Backbone as CSV, one residue per row, in Angstrom:
resi,resn,N_x,N_y,N_z,CA_x,CA_y,CA_z,C_x,C_y,C_z
1,MET,-57.210,-64.661,1.816,-58.335,-63.151,2.273,-57.761,-62.421,2.696
2,ASP,-57.058,-62.405,4.122,-56.629,-61.225,5.016,-55.827,-60.567,4.519
3,GLU,-55.194,-60.650,3.084,-54.615,-59.401,2.105,-55.997,-58.506,1.531
4,GLN,-56.868,-59.505,1.406,-57.629,-58.447,0.712,-58.962,-58.023,1.674
5,THR,-58.761,-58.550,2.542,-59.624,-57.637,3.985,-58.830,-56.364,4.419
6,ALA,-57.661,-56.539,4.929,-57.009,-55.566,5.220,-56.931,-54.110,4.821
7,LYS,-57.824,-53.189,5.493,-57.504,-51.921,4.827,-56.138,-51.261,4.770
8,ARG,-56.185,-50.217,3.819,-54.551,-49.593,3.776,-54.850,-48.541,4.634
9,THR,-53.716,-48.400,5.343,-53.658,-47.518,5.841,-53.372,-46.119,5.122
10,ARG,-53.958,-44.627,5.311,-53.924,-43.762,4.404,-53.668,-42.231,5.136
11,ARG,-52.586,-41.332,4.788,-52.025,-40.788,5.263,-52.820,-39.229,5.010
12,THR,-52.442,-38.526,6.040,-53.512,-37.314,5.960,-52.422,-36.773,4.991
13,PRO,-53.034,-35.637,4.507,-52.288,-34.297,3.716,-51.018,-33.880,4.999
14,GLN,-51.318,-33.073,6.132,-50.891,-32.710,7.104,-48.970,-33.857,6.663
15,GLN,-49.727,-35.032,7.306,-48.300,-36.242,7.190,-47.425,-36.069,5.631
16,MET,-48.149,-35.702,4.694,-47.518,-36.028,4.149,-46.770,-34.885,3.486
17,VAL,-47.341,-33.722,4.105,-46.518,-32.122,3.482,-45.491,-32.282,4.890
18,GLU,-45.757,-33.141,5.968,-44.290,-33.373,6.263,-42.725,-34.747,5.797
19,ASP,-43.822,-34.867,5.621,-42.520,-36.184,4.865,-42.024,-35.095,3.793
20,PHE,-42.695,-34.034,2.908,-41.945,-33.900,2.045,-41.256,-32.258,2.360
21,ASP,-41.813,-32.103,3.860,-40.449,-30.642,4.428,-39.292,-31.483,4.815
22,SER,-39.786,-32.344,5.492,-38.055,-33.447,5.537,-37.107,-33.545,4.580
23,LYS,-37.478,-34.160,3.175,-37.047,-33.981,2.188,-36.235,-33.045,1.736
24,ILE,-36.964,-31.991,1.564,-36.981,-30.970,1.409,-35.204,-29.900,2.229
25,LEU,-35.611,-30.076,3.267,-34.588,-29.761,4.658,-33.508,-30.518,4.451
26,LYS,-33.385,-31.963,4.200,-32.469,-32.499,3.833,-31.622,-32.284,2.383
27,LEU,-32.248,-31.875,1.277,-31.789,-31.735,-0.264,-31.168,-30.114,0.454
28,ASN,-31.658,-29.240,1.396,-30.723,-28.010,1.812,-30.294,-28.123,2.365
29,GLN,-29.999,-29.117,3.070,-28.360,-29.464,3.625,-27.486,-29.492,3.087
30,GLU,-27.902,-30.961,1.577,-26.962,-31.176,0.977,-26.271,-29.678,0.036
31,LEU,-27.248,-29.062,-0.528,-27.107,-27.766,-0.841,-25.828,-27.035,-0.385
32,GLU,-25.999,-26.996,0.928,-24.692,-26.403,1.931,-23.601,-26.751,1.617
33,THR,-23.398,-28.038,1.939,-21.889,-28.882,2.039,-21.695,-29.102,0.397
34,ILE,-22.136,-28.502,-0.440,-21.960,-28.967,-1.693,-21.392,-27.400,-1.987
35,ALA,-21.806,-26.101,-1.040,-21.235,-24.781,-1.289,-20.455,-24.769,-0.540
36,ALA,-20.185,-25.632,0.606,-19.152,-25.456,1.231,-17.493,-26.346,0.305
37,LYS,-18.031,-27.474,-0.114,-16.786,-27.664,-1.103,-16.486,-27.028,-1.810
38,ARG,-17.588,-26.698,-2.484,-17.078,-25.958,-3.671,-16.355,-24.198,-3.522
39,ALA,-17.146,-23.798,-2.284,-15.751,-22.825,-1.792,-14.230,-23.317,-1.128
40,ALA,-14.508,-24.489,-0.762,-12.955,-25.050,-0.160,-12.528,-25.309,-1.815
41,SER,-12.787,-25.991,-2.748,-12.332,-26.193,-4.186,-11.716,-25.104,-4.784
42,ASN,-12.745,-23.932,-4.601,-12.396,-22.641,-5.386,-10.932,-22.231,-4.476
43,GLU,-11.012,-21.908,-2.989,-9.924,-21.501,-2.629,-8.756,-21.936,-2.801
44,ASP,-8.492,-23.541,-3.009,-7.546,-24.645,-3.073,-7.185,-24.066,-4.825
45,PHE,-8.334,-23.759,-6.158,-8.091,-23.512,-7.454,-7.255,-22.101,-7.161
46,ASP,-7.872,-21.042,-6.260,-7.477,-19.725,-6.556,-5.819,-19.431,-6.006
47,LYS,-5.677,-20.587,-4.690,-4.221,-20.673,-4.447,-3.142,-21.004,-5.301
48,LYS,-3.258,-22.034,-6.260,-3.196,-22.666,-7.268,-2.572,-21.882,-8.049
49,GLU,-3.616,-21.149,-8.909,-3.790,-20.213,-9.723,-2.867,-19.001,-9.233
50,THR,-2.438,-18.150,-8.141,-1.803,-17.176,-7.619,-0.088,-17.722,-7.689
51,SER,0.057,-19.256,-7.793,1.274,-19.944,-7.561,2.010,-19.169,-8.941
52,VAL,0.525,-20.033,-10.016,0.852,-20.228,-11.462,1.286,-18.511,-11.762
53,LYS,1.062,-17.511,-11.508,0.848,-16.274,-11.974,2.058,-15.863,-11.302
54,GLY,2.398,-16.348,-10.201,3.854,-15.539,-9.475,4.659,-16.591,-10.300
55,LYS,4.911,-17.449,-10.973,6.082,-18.616,-11.299,5.938,-17.843,-12.501
56,ILE,4.635,-17.067,-13.651,4.649,-16.724,-14.647,5.585,-15.315,-14.799
57,ALA,5.111,-14.624,-13.695,5.870,-12.958,-13.397,7.374,-13.475,-13.371
58,ALA,7.279,-14.467,-12.350,9.154,-14.487,-12.424,9.921,-15.003,-13.830
59,LEU,8.837,-15.874,-14.216,9.926,-15.877,-15.908,9.701,-14.468,-16.264
60,GLU,8.989,-14.262,-16.930,9.302,-13.160,-17.488,10.260,-11.852,-16.955
61,GLN,10.460,-11.959,-15.941,11.498,-11.499,-15.100,13.080,-11.861,-15.340
62,ARG,13.044,-12.645,-15.087,14.347,-13.699,-16.152,14.517,-13.292,-17.489
63,LYS,13.698,-13.332,-18.238,13.314,-13.087,-19.525,14.158,-11.816,-19.860
64,LYS,13.527,-10.704,-19.177,13.810,-9.280,-19.301,15.458,-8.883,-19.021
65,ASP,15.554,-9.954,-18.017,16.930,-9.382,-17.789,17.757,-10.321,-18.781
66,ILE,17.397,-11.176,-19.293,18.441,-12.084,-20.098,18.045,-11.040,-21.333
67,LEU,17.326,-10.855,-22.223,17.160,-9.434,-22.922,18.314,-8.413,-22.943
68,ALA,17.811,-7.836,-21.545,18.634,-6.491,-21.432,19.971,-6.617,-21.917
69,PRO,20.388,-5.570,-22.244,22.081,-5.385,-22.320,22.637,-5.411,-21.241
70,LYS,23.709,-5.967,-21.410,24.587,-5.641,-19.656,25.610,-4.904,-19.837
71,PRO,25.721,-3.961,-18.558,26.360,-2.637,-18.654,27.941,-2.992,-18.921
72,PRO,27.982,-2.188,-19.507,29.750,-2.257,-20.248,30.622,-2.360,-19.103
73,ARG,31.547,-3.571,-19.053,32.671,-3.331,-17.650,33.790,-2.779,-17.726
74,LYS,33.786,-2.036,-16.645,34.894,-1.174,-16.517,36.484,-1.909,-16.700
75,PRO,37.024,-1.118,-17.348,38.375,-1.807,-17.925,39.284,-2.237,-16.818
76,ARG,39.667,-2.959,-16.846,40.847,-3.384,-15.674,42.277,-2.074,-15.915
77,LYS,42.548,-1.711,-14.748,44.052,-1.143,-14.912,45.266,-1.684,-14.548
78,THR,46.342,-1.499,-14.794,47.480,-1.984,-15.023,48.163,-1.444,-13.441
79,LYS,49.516,-2.337,-13.114,49.698,-1.326,-11.837,50.314,-0.003,-12.748
80,LYS,50.949,-0.131,-13.633,51.727,1.162,-13.832,50.354,2.644,-14.250
81,GLN,49.366,2.060,-14.964,48.259,3.087,-15.302,48.084,3.308,-13.391
82,LYS,47.185,2.637,-12.400,46.929,2.689,-11.109,48.450,3.521,-10.585
83,ILE,49.621,3.846,-10.729,50.398,4.669,-10.032,50.283,5.987,-10.883
84,GLN,50.021,5.782,-12.287,50.214,7.273,-13.143,49.125,7.956,-12.486
85,ASP,47.880,7.036,-12.233,46.633,8.105,-11.418,47.044,8.615,-10.111
86,LEU,47.508,7.834,-9.562,48.420,8.205,-7.884,48.971,9.603,-8.216
87,ILE,49.719,9.603,-9.110,50.765,10.826,-9.599,49.963,11.990,-9.861
88,LYS,48.777,11.575,-10.752,48.394,12.495,-11.368,47.652,13.166,-10.420
89,SER,46.687,12.680,-9.534,46.068,13.278,-8.363,46.490,13.864,-7.572
90,ALA,47.777,13.449,-7.204,48.587,14.172,-6.060,49.320,15.534,-6.249
91,SER,49.319,15.097,-8.076,49.805,16.796,-8.610,48.762,17.797,-8.844
92,LYS,47.565,17.117,-9.123,46.191,18.470,-9.170,46.033,18.572,-7.880
93,ALA,46.840,18.016,-6.655,46.562,18.484,-5.096,47.740,19.540,-4.929
94,GLY,48.491,19.630,-5.949,49.466,20.883,-5.648,50.308,20.394,-5.344
95,LEU,51.137,19.190,-5.087,51.902,18.922,-4.544,53.056,18.269,-5.938
96,LYS,54.061,18.729,-5.108,55.606,18.931,-6.394,56.061,17.252,-6.741
97,PRO,56.827,17.204,-7.694,57.416,15.880,-7.457,58.506,15.219,-6.357
98,GLU,58.662,16.153,-5.810,59.827,16.014,-4.537,59.343,16.370,-3.633
99,GLU,57.812,16.665,-3.104,57.458,16.148,-1.895,56.285,14.902,-2.094
100,ILE,55.932,14.637,-3.232,55.350,13.442,-3.581,56.314,12.256,-2.839
101,ALA,57.476,12.411,-3.651,58.830,11.279,-2.892,58.484,11.267,-1.458
102,GLN,58.678,12.241,-1.168,59.304,12.474,0.604,58.052,12.071,1.489
103,ARG,56.932,12.389,0.971,55.781,11.400,1.162,55.599,9.995,1.656
104,LEU,56.022,9.499,0.574,56.661,8.382,-0.051,57.453,7.551,0.496
105,GLY,58.431,8.630,1.354,59.401,7.853,1.727,60.686,7.548,0.994
106,LEU,60.584,8.245,-0.197,61.101,7.723,-1.393,62.814,8.379,-1.247
107,ASP,63.889,7.792,-1.312,64.986,9.122,-1.125,65.525,9.325,-2.993
108,GLN,65.733,10.217,-3.319,65.871,10.655,-4.081,67.315,10.835,-4.559
109,PRO,67.830,10.404,-5.427,69.272,10.674,-5.667,69.460,12.207,-6.445
110,GLU,70.724,13.145,-5.369,71.024,14.380,-5.817,71.540,14.648,-7.302
111,GLU,71.215,15.321,-8.244,71.831,15.401,-9.781,72.945,16.516,-8.960
């Protein structure tokens, strides 16, 4: 019978409103933490995205390098060809064969 005779405590509207306000405050704090987590994860995804884009750009550049024709190689010259080029350039400079031999320190047999 004690349970039936005990009066139920009733809360005032202000108390109920304070309870709702505290719940709203907690939920707003949760939203702020979720937003912070979202920003952090977005930064991580942005970093991953930029790294992947960088890899793609590097691969595209390698692809272009592979597909581009290589420049023609300069033909190698033999020792004889090099000597002939030197003699031609010396003769273009106005030197006579005797002067070239003299500058090289070669003795020419006189005929």
